[in-house]
N, C-alpha and C positions, 0 to 999 in steps of 0.2 A: 181578237177584238170584235167579235160578232154578237149583235143583239138578236136574239131569236135563233131558230134552228137553221142549220145549213142544209140546203137541198142536196140529197145524196143520190142524184140521178146517176145510174150506172154503178152504184155501190150496193152490195147486199149486206145489210147490217144485222148482226145478232142483237138480241135484247141487251139493254144496259147491264153490264156485268154485276153479279151479285157481290156482296162483301167478300165472300170466300174466293170468287173468281178474281176479283181485284187483288186480293192478297197474293194469289198464285202468280198473277202477271207481274206483281211488284217484287216477287221473291228475289233476294240478292243472289247473284251468281259471280263466280270468279270471271272477270272479263276475258274473252277469248274469241277468236274468229269463228270457231264452231258454234258457240253460243249465239253470237251476233247473227250468224246465218240462219239460225233457227227461229228468229223472231217472227211475229205474226203481223199481218196487215191490221191496221188499227185506226180508229177515229178518236183523236184526242181533243178534249175540250179544256179551255183555259179561261181563267179570270184574269183580266188585265186592269190594273190601276195605274194611272199616270197623271202627268201634269203637262199641259201645253200652254205656253205664254201665261204661266202662273194660274191657269184655270184647271182644277182637278177634274178627272173623268174616270168612270168605271164602265167597262164594256166586256164582252165575251168574245172568244176566238175559237174557231174550229180548224183543226189541223188533221188532214187526211194523209196517212202513210200507207201506200199500197205497193206490194211487190210480188215478183215471181223470182225463180232462181237466177234469172239473168237480166231483169229489168225492174225499174221502179217508177212510181209516179207519186208526187206529193202535192197537196193543195192546201193553201192557207187562206182563210177568209175572215174578214171583220166587217161590221156594219154598225153605223150609228146615225141617227137622224140629223145630227149636226156635223159630224166628221165625215159622213158619206160611207161608201162601201169600197173596199179594196180587196182584190182577189189576186193571189200569186200562185202560179203553177210551175212545177219543175218536173221534167221527165227525162229519162235516159237509161244508160246501161248500168248493170250491177255485176261486180266480179269479186272473187276472193282476193285477187292480187291488188286491185286498185280501189275497191269500194264503189262509190258512186262516180259515174262519168256523165254529166248532164249533156243532153242533146238540144234541149229547148227550154227557155225560161220566159214566162209571160208575166206581166205586171199590169193590172187593169185598175184604174180609178174611175175616170170618166171614159177615156179611150184606152185601147190596149197597146202596150209596147212589148216587143219581142226581142229576145237575143238568141241567135242560132249559134251553137257551138259546132262550127264547121271543121271537123277533125281531118277531113281529106286535105284541106288547105291550111290547117292550123290557124284558123282565123275566128274571131268573135264578130259576128255580123249583127249590128244594131238596127232595128227598124226606124228608130227616131234620129239617127245621125249617120254620117259617113266621114271619113273612111272607117274601115274595119280596124280592129286591134288584134295584136298577136295573141293566140290561144296557147297558154302554157299547160303542161301536163297536170299541174296541181289545181286547175281552175274549178271553182265551185260557185254556184249562184247563192243568192241570199236565203233560199230555202234548203237546198241540198247540203250546204255547209253544216247545218245542225246535225244531220245524220252522218255526214262524213267525219265529224268530230267523234261520234260514237265508234265508227269504224277505226279511226286512228287510235283511240284508247284500247280497243279490243286487239288490234294488231300489235301494238307496242306495250301491252300490259306488263310483260316480264321485265321491261327496262324503263318503265315510267318512274320519274322522280320529280319532286317539286322543282319547277324551273325548266322542265322539258318543253321544247317549242315545236310547233307545227306550222311551217310556212305554207301559204296558199295564195292563189290568185283569186280574189273575191270579186264576183261579177254582179253588178246591178243593172238596171235597165238603161243606165246612162254611160257607164264606164266600167273599167276593170282596174284594180289596184292590188299591189302586193301587200299582204298583211300576215301577221303572225298571231297564233293562239298559243297560250302558255298554260301548262298543267300546274295547278296550285296544290291539289291534294284532295283529301276526303272531308266531307262535311255533312252533318245530319240536319235535315230540314223537317219542319212540322207543317202539314197541310191539313185543311178541314177534312172530315170524313167524306167519302170512304178512303181517301188516299192515306191520311194519317202521317205517322212518323216514318221517314225513309232516309236511307243512307245514299249519298251522292258523291260523284266526282265533280270538283269545281275547276273551271278553266276561265281564263280571261283573255280578251283580245288585247294584245300589246298596243299601248298608245304610242303615238308618234310625236305628240306635243302636249303642252299643258291644257290646250283647249280642244283636244281631240275627244270625241265621244267615247265613253267607257262602256264596255260590254262584258258582262259576266254571265257564264253559262253553268248550270248545274245539270248533270246527267245522272239519272237514276242508275243504281247498280244492279239492274235487272238484265236479262238476256239481251234486250234491244238497246240498252243504254239510252233509254228514252229521255227526251227533254223534260225535266221537272220544273225548271225555272229559268227565265231569261230576264236579265236586268240591264236596261240601256239608260245611261246617265249623261246628260249634256252639261257643259260647264256653266250654263245659265240657270241651272236648277230644274229644267225640264227632265222628265224621266218616263220610262215605260217599264212596268214590272209585271211580267207574265208568269202565272203559276198554274200548274196542272190541277184540274178539279174533277174530271170524269174520263172514263175509258170505255170504249166500245169496240168490239171486234168486228171486222168487215171482211169481205171476200178479197182474195188476192187478184192480181192482174190476170186477165184472160188473153188469149193469143192475139186477138184483134184490137187490144187496147194500147 
């Protein structure tokens, strides 16, 4: 949801990918852990259309996904002269057995809030409240969960069927709650050039009541199982529809990052 360009301080970006390079990045692959582990660090740009209190808006978003063989860092930023600026950052460990294991999640609108994933004491430590909450092994923050869904699809591809569920502890800057995502199946989406027509895996967040926010996720069938589209729908008619529109390769994490 960012208007204008994201400052990529600390990131080394390649030129915006050519049509051929975009096609190569989007090439469908059979989901597997090996393919998922071979994904590249990338700067993803999204168009967002939404409605808030019956007022429509359109903004842009920047999503940075940067990794090494054992660590990851992801940053999401949006900005609007009326809605303000919001920056979220997640960082942590990366492994073949567990996928993403967040260590720190920050969420900044005017002031910055932090959540520390204290694995030594199995606690979630919130900067804006006390006491701490119990940290579960399935814990993911609001950013890492998108990439962990890709890991889940890659790891379980041989046994995925419509209705398969993925339980997690979903962590925001305020609290943690037990949620489930459900695999729906395959769906073809059409995006403006240079993305074009792509095949995706569709998942939903299981709702708990009739007035619970609905979340639908479409992951591209490329090596990385990249987020292609995210749709959030509230019972009052408000919604956020986030769609991929540009891709840019960036450098991976360095030892001191």
